[in-house]
Phi, psi and omega in degrees: 000139177299141174241153175269115188244172175216132169281113196292347172302338178298336175243043187297339181283349179264151172295166178305309182296316180296320177300313179302316181297317181298315180300314183294328184276350188237017171094007174282140183244328182222158190229141173246129187243129170287140182249357180143200186061241181292343177267146174277002178050055186291341187234011182214102183271098192304309185297313184291322180291321180292328187275342192225120175295322181292325176296318178296316181299316180297316184295311180291328176295320176295323178291312181295329183295337176265008183076020181255165174221166178265127180272317186191160165262159182225115182243032183305129178188183178263092180289347179247028183308140176294334179280120187301315182297314181291324180297311181298318180295317180296320180290325175296318180295320178301307183298317178296326178294322175298313180297318178293321179301316179299315182297327183268004178063040178255139185254005183226132173237126179271138184195181175236164189285332188094161177216117181285178174265244181223160186288159170087003181198158169262098184265198182234357187228143172287161180228100184266114183277125183238009181212156179274344182232133029268168188307327183297332179298320181294319179297316177298315184299314182293322175298314180304312184287313186283330185258339186234300190297305183294313178301321180292312183283343171293336173267318186286322181295313174300326174303315178297316182301321180300332183256017172075029188241128172273147183252116180260097185274128177281125179282100191232124174304145185095350176247159178300324175259114183223357178209175184298323181300312180289326177297314181292332174297318180289325176299319180294323181280325189274330180113187190292340182268010178260123180210204190240143155262111183276108177245107185296333189298327180274352180268321186306312187281351173276354182088017182262138181267111182301324177299317177297323177297314179302319178298315188288322183276332179053234185282008173278353175277115183260337183207162186217130174257124176271093180211139189250177179216126177267123178264131170269102189298323181293316177290321179297319179294326185272317188244352177078185187268347179285091192254121179251353179287135180266346182202174180079208181284120179232164179289332183205159173217143169296147181205177182279148175309133183099339179274330176260326180222134193285173186304323181297325178293313181296326175297315180299319181293313181298319180297326177294320175298320180299321182300333180257019171069026176290126181229030182265207181270140164268087192274109181288128175239110185273117175222027182293153173270144176107195187255192178064040185302309184295323177296315184289324172301316185295321180299319178294315179300313180299319178299313181294325175295320178298316184296315183294326183277351186285160177299141182221130178245116183291347184292000000 
């Protein structure tokens, strides 16, 4: 059964216990916890939970006592970082997150593919190729995939499978996997436990239609992030979606579900997931700009409850 979930980084300012109390009081049913890398891991201390059965029991007990459950862990980061120190740290968090998932009897880990730099040196920056020309871009792209991305995941995905864990890759710009085509390339290389975390917010501004993605990926969707994107039509028409501005007038901004696309759209998207027998968490990830966070979260929670409770015809 679909559950209404929350990626707890959305309430990172709250303590673990306070976050649980808020979720239980506001209609959240399942939780996704960041374990490190791009997350500050405010509510899941990876090392201590992995090292201690009693710590795991206490952590799970506090969650269960509120009628909540854990949907997934999230270790999103750049596991293929050009910077050696960051890469090694990110890969360790990934491996430890797989092991903790096994200990917690979780079968899904949310993550990103990583994005390498360039050959011949240990640099400090990823290099995301976004065009087919000039010719050097194609050379770089093929080196990244054939020499780094595929070899790493051909070893790392089976490691996760040995521990009973599916890998739900978020299609995220700036990473080697950012759309369905690149995701399916990784699925082919990594094996049957490689699939998608479908986060519509990163697809909208690329001109990708999330309902169409849900249709195309089908049962390869292992996890879902409920996050929206508001498009500034004038800026998009003038400057396009490759947005490097961090504030002010931008072509797009992340927002809460319903603010960029209305409830009827989200109902259509969730129903498409249902058609392919998705029964995981609709995990809200709050990254909206502005104030009234708790109010806006509640609006999203209420909307998702209405959508889940609405009549659904699988035909």
